[in-house]
C-alpha positions as CSV (number, residue, x, y, z in Angstrom):
1,M,-100.0,-91.0,-36.6
2,V,-97.2,-89.6,-34.3
3,T,-97.4,-89.7,-30.7
4,L,-96.1,-86.4,-29.3
5,R,-94.9,-85.2,-25.7
6,I,-95.3,-81.4,-24.9
7,T,-93.7,-79.7,-22.2
8,H,-94.6,-76.2,-21.3
9,K,-93.0,-74.2,-18.6
10,T,-93.6,-70.7,-17.5
11,V,-91.7,-68.8,-14.9
12,Y,-92.6,-65.5,-13.4
13,R,-90.3,-63.8,-10.8
14,Y,-90.7,-60.8,-8.3
15,H,-88.2,-59.0,-6.2
16,Q,-90.4,-59.1,-3.2
17,P,-93.6,-61.2,-2.3
18,V,-96.7,-60.0,-4.3
19,D,-100.4,-60.6,-4.2
20,L,-101.4,-62.8,-7.4
21,G,-104.7,-62.5,-9.0
22,P,-106.6,-65.2,-10.6
23,H,-104.8,-66.5,-13.5
24,R,-106.3,-68.0,-16.7
25,L,-104.6,-70.8,-18.3
26,M,-105.2,-72.3,-21.8
27,L,-102.8,-75.5,-22.0
28,R,-104.9,-78.4,-22.6
29,P,-105.2,-79.2,-26.3
30,R,-108.3,-79.5,-28.3
31,E,-109.3,-83.0,-28.8
32,S,-110.8,-84.1,-32.3
33,R,-110.9,-86.7,-34.8
34,D,-107.6,-85.8,-35.6
35,L,-106.4,-85.4,-31.9
36,R,-106.3,-87.6,-29.1
37,L,-105.4,-87.0,-25.9
38,I,-103.8,-89.4,-23.7
39,S,-102.9,-87.2,-20.7
40,C,-102.6,-83.8,-19.6
41,Q,-101.2,-82.6,-16.2
42,V,-100.7,-79.0,-15.1
43,Q,-98.8,-78.3,-11.9
44,I,-98.3,-75.1,-10.4
45,T,-96.2,-73.4,-7.4
46,P,-97.0,-72.2,-4.9
47,D,-100.3,-74.2,-4.4
48,A,-103.1,-72.7,-6.0
49,T,-106.8,-73.6,-6.1
50,V,-107.7,-74.7,-9.9
51,T,-111.1,-74.8,-11.6
52,W,-111.9,-75.9,-15.2
53,A,-114.7,-74.9,-17.2
54,N,-115.1,-74.4,-21.0
55,D,-115.4,-71.0,-22.8
56,V,-117.7,-69.9,-25.5
57,F,-115.6,-71.6,-28.1
58,G,-115.2,-75.0,-26.3
59,N,-111.7,-74.1,-25.3
60,A,-110.8,-76.0,-22.1
61,V,-109.6,-73.2,-19.4
62,A,-108.4,-73.7,-16.1
63,T,-108.6,-70.7,-13.6
64,A,-106.0,-70.6,-10.6
65,S,-106.6,-68.4,-7.4
66,F,-103.9,-67.9,-5.0
67,P,-104.4,-67.7,-1.2
68,F,-101.0,-66.4,0.0
69,Q,-98.5,-63.9,-1.2
70,T,-95.5,-65.2,-3.2
71,D,-92.1,-64.1,-5.0
72,N,-92.3,-66.4,-8.0
73,L,-94.9,-68.5,-9.9
74,L,-94.2,-71.7,-11.9
75,I,-96.6,-73.1,-14.1
76,D,-95.5,-76.1,-15.4
77,S,-97.7,-78.3,-17.9
78,L,-97.0,-81.9,-19.6
79,T,-99.1,-83.1,-22.2
80,T,-99.0,-86.5,-24.2
81,L,-101.2,-87.1,-27.3
82,E,-101.8,-88.8,-30.6
83,L,-101.9,-86.6,-33.8
84,H,-103.6,-88.1,-36.8
85,T,-103.6,-85.3,-39.4
86,P,-102.6,-85.8,-42.8
87,A,-99.9,-84.1,-44.6
88,W,-101.7,-83.7,-47.7
89,P,-105.5,-83.2,-46.8
90,V,-108.2,-83.5,-49.5
91,F,-111.2,-81.0,-48.7
92,D,-114.6,-81.9,-49.7
93,V,-115.8,-78.4,-50.5
94,A,-119.6,-78.2,-51.0
95,A,-120.7,-77.2,-54.6
96,S,-122.2,-73.9,-53.4
97,A,-118.8,-72.9,-52.2
98,I,-116.3,-74.3,-54.7
99,S,-116.3,-71.0,-56.4
100,Y,-115.9,-67.4,-55.0
101,P,-117.6,-65.1,-54.4
102,F,-120.4,-67.7,-52.6
103,R,-123.0,-67.1,-49.8
104,Y,-122.9,-69.0,-46.6
105,S,-126.3,-70.5,-45.8
106,N,-128.5,-68.4,-43.3
107,D,-127.7,-70.6,-40.6
108,D,-123.9,-70.5,-41.2
109,W,-124.0,-66.8,-41.4
110,I,-125.9,-66.3,-38.1
111,D,-123.7,-68.8,-36.3
112,L,-120.5,-67.4,-37.7
113,G,-121.6,-63.8,-36.6
114,A,-118.6,-61.8,-35.6
115,L,-116.2,-64.3,-37.0
116,T,-116.8,-62.7,-40.3
117,T,-116.5,-59.0,-39.0
118,P,-112.7,-57.5,-39.1
119,Q,-111.7,-56.5,-35.6
120,Y,-109.6,-53.7,-36.5
121,P,-110.1,-50.4,-38.1
122,D,-109.5,-50.2,-42.0
123,Y,-110.6,-46.7,-42.6
124,S,-109.0,-45.9,-45.9
125,G,-109.7,-49.4,-47.0
126,R,-106.2,-50.4,-47.8
127,L,-106.5,-53.9,-46.0
128,R,-109.6,-54.4,-48.2
129,D,-107.7,-53.4,-51.3
130,W,-104.5,-55.6,-50.4
131,S,-106.8,-58.6,-50.0
132,R,-108.9,-58.3,-53.2
133,A,-105.8,-58.2,-55.3
134,F,-105.3,-61.9,-54.7
135,I,-109.2,-62.5,-56.6
136,G,-107.9,-63.9,-59.8
137,G,-111.1,-63.5,-61.5
138,N,-115.0,-63.4,-61.0
139,P,-115.8,-66.1,-60.1
140,T,-112.4,-67.8,-58.9
141,D,-111.7,-71.2,-57.1
142,T,-112.2,-70.6,-53.3
143,L,-109.1,-72.8,-52.1
144,S,-107.0,-71.2,-54.6
145,L,-107.9,-67.8,-53.3
146,L,-107.3,-68.9,-49.8
147,K,-104.2,-70.7,-50.5
148,D,-103.0,-67.5,-52.4
149,L,-103.8,-65.3,-49.9
150,C,-102.1,-67.3,-47.3
151,A,-98.9,-67.3,-49.4
152,G,-99.4,-63.8,-50.3
153,V,-98.9,-62.8,-46.4
154,S,-95.6,-64.7,-46.0
155,G,-94.5,-63.2,-49.5
156,W,-95.3,-59.5,-48.3
157,I,-94.1,-59.8,-44.8
158,S,-90.9,-61.2,-43.5
159,Y,-90.6,-63.1,-40.3
160,Q,-89.1,-61.6,-37.2
161,S,-89.7,-63.3,-33.7
162,R,-90.9,-61.0,-31.0
163,D,-90.8,-61.5,-27.4
164,D,-92.7,-58.2,-26.4
165,E,-96.6,-58.5,-25.4
166,G,-99.3,-57.3,-27.7
167,T,-100.0,-58.0,-31.5
168,Q,-99.6,-55.5,-34.4
169,S,-102.6,-54.5,-36.2
170,P,-103.0,-55.7,-39.9
171,I,-102.1,-52.3,-41.2
172,E,-99.0,-51.9,-38.8
173,T,-97.6,-55.3,-39.9
174,L,-98.3,-54.3,-43.7
175,D,-96.3,-50.7,-43.1
176,R,-93.5,-52.3,-41.3
177,G,-93.1,-55.5,-43.5
178,W,-92.5,-57.9,-40.8
179,G,-93.8,-59.6,-37.9
180,S,-94.2,-62.6,-35.6
181,C,-96.4,-65.7,-36.3
182,R,-99.3,-64.1,-34.4
183,D,-99.0,-60.9,-36.5
184,F,-99.1,-63.2,-39.7
185,A,-102.2,-65.0,-38.5
186,V,-103.9,-62.0,-37.6
187,L,-103.2,-60.1,-40.8
188,F,-104.3,-63.3,-42.8
189,I,-107.5,-63.5,-40.9
190,E,-108.7,-59.9,-41.0
191,A,-107.8,-60.0,-44.8
192,A,-110.2,-63.2,-45.3
193,R,-112.7,-61.2,-43.1
194,T,-112.7,-58.5,-45.7
195,L,-113.4,-61.0,-48.3
196,G,-116.6,-62.1,-46.5
197,F,-115.0,-65.5,-44.8
198,G,-115.6,-66.8,-41.3
199,A,-112.2,-66.9,-39.8
200,R,-110.7,-67.7,-36.3
201,I,-107.6,-67.5,-34.8
202,V,-105.8,-70.7,-33.0
203,S,-103.2,-71.0,-30.6
204,G,-100.9,-74.1,-29.6
205,Y,-97.8,-75.8,-30.6
206,L,-95.7,-76.3,-33.4
207,Y,-94.1,-79.7,-34.1
208,N,-91.0,-79.0,-35.9
209,P,-88.5,-82.1,-35.9
210,D,-86.4,-81.1,-38.6
211,R,-86.4,-77.4,-37.4
212,T,-87.2,-76.1,-41.2
213,A,-90.4,-74.4,-40.1
214,L,-90.7,-70.9,-39.2
215,G,-91.9,-69.9,-35.5
216,S,-89.7,-72.3,-33.7
217,F,-85.9,-72.3,-33.2
218,D,-86.0,-75.9,-31.8
219,A,-88.0,-79.0,-32.2
220,G,-91.2,-77.3,-31.0
221,S,-93.0,-74.0,-29.7
222,T,-96.1,-72.2,-29.1
223,H,-97.6,-71.0,-32.4
224,A,-100.3,-69.1,-34.0
225,W,-102.3,-69.8,-37.0
226,A,-105.8,-69.3,-38.6
227,E,-108.7,-71.4,-39.5
228,I,-111.2,-70.6,-42.3
229,Y,-114.6,-71.9,-42.6
230,V,-115.5,-73.3,-45.8
231,P,-119.0,-75.1,-46.3
232,G,-118.5,-78.9,-46.8
233,A,-114.9,-78.8,-45.9
234,G,-115.6,-77.3,-42.4
235,W,-112.7,-75.3,-40.6
236,I,-109.6,-75.4,-42.8
237,T,-106.3,-74.8,-41.1
238,F,-104.0,-72.2,-42.8
239,D,-100.4,-71.4,-41.3
240,P,-99.4,-68.1,-43.2
241,T,-96.1,-68.1,-41.5
242,N,-95.5,-71.4,-43.1
243,R,-97.4,-71.0,-46.2
244,S,-98.9,-74.2,-45.1
245,V,-102.6,-75.8,-45.5
246,G,-103.7,-78.4,-43.0
247,G,-102.1,-78.8,-39.6
248,Y,-100.2,-82.1,-39.8
249,N,-97.5,-80.6,-37.6
250,L,-99.7,-78.1,-35.5
251,I,-101.4,-78.9,-32.2
252,P,-104.3,-76.7,-31.5
253,V,-105.2,-75.5,-28.0
254,A,-107.4,-72.9,-28.2
255,V,-109.6,-70.9,-30.9
256,G,-111.1,-67.6,-30.7
257,R,-112.4,-64.6,-32.6
258,D,-109.6,-62.3,-31.3
259,I,-106.0,-63.3,-30.4
260,R,-106.4,-61.9,-26.9
261,Q,-108.8,-64.7,-26.2
262,V,-106.5,-67.6,-26.6
263,M,-103.4,-66.4,-24.7
264,P,-101.7,-69.6,-22.9
265,V,-101.2,-67.9,-19.6
266,S,-102.6,-64.5,-18.2
267,G,-103.2,-63.1,-14.8
268,S,-102.1,-60.0,-12.6
269,F,-100.5,-59.2,-9.5
270,I,-100.8,-56.6,-6.8
271,G,-97.3,-55.3,-5.5
272,M,-95.0,-52.2,-6.0
273,T,-94.3,-50.9,-9.5
274,N,-91.1,-52.3,-9.4
275,A,-92.0,-55.7,-8.1
276,F,-92.0,-57.9,-11.4
277,Q,-88.4,-59.1,-12.1
278,G,-88.8,-61.2,-15.3
279,L,-90.5,-63.9,-17.1
280,S,-89.4,-67.2,-18.9
281,V,-91.2,-69.5,-21.0
282,A,-89.8,-73.0,-22.5
283,V,-91.4,-75.4,-24.4
284,T,-90.5,-78.7,-26.1
285,V,-92.5,-80.7,-28.5
286,T,-91.0,-84.3,-29.1
287,A,-92.0,-87.5,-30.5
């Protein structure tokens, strides 16, 4: 077990006062058997009316509404939690799913729904063919296949941090041969979906005390990874950026079908076209 302190500060600056639309904040980690939340505080300047709700995935979502114009916006989150995730987890996969291909139960298939459906077009079948190349036989070991696919993403793609908005499509990532952690995660998820797996995107924080993990230039940062549903074991964490399985150094905040659904901060403003001056984000994750 490790007790962690997470600070996440987001600052927007404008050349002149603007009207801020509602801002959607996903900053509260997901509590679970492996994660106990001790405290989570979000401070916003200027003052805002904040309401909390849970979305369709059970994520905690805060909506901040602003009554007055402003030339700056500060969103400051401070979280303390206990992380109990083992470094070397053992997955109790159901006998029916030990070998791939396998069939989800009717209930699982219905409930997974769109999480089994690729979200990006693959008209030529390139991603499908790329994914199938990792299948070692018929049948093959399910966990070995998923581990090979996870390692294959980072073997094929070079990591490169990107500050610009948006995520590359899986085909763009394959063509370019580089991407950020969110591009790695999306490629892995879409590849798994072409193989018939239920998969979802996860956003949160990376705890990186020895500064050896990709996706962080300091002891911690925001990060994106994936979870695959395997009967018996449930949702298994895969971080293709670092070729890792299990989330011993990952703090999940939000899960979703598409990466657009798990952005930490999103919102809008009304003002002159040149009103936006800049954005800065600072994250620390420390024991």
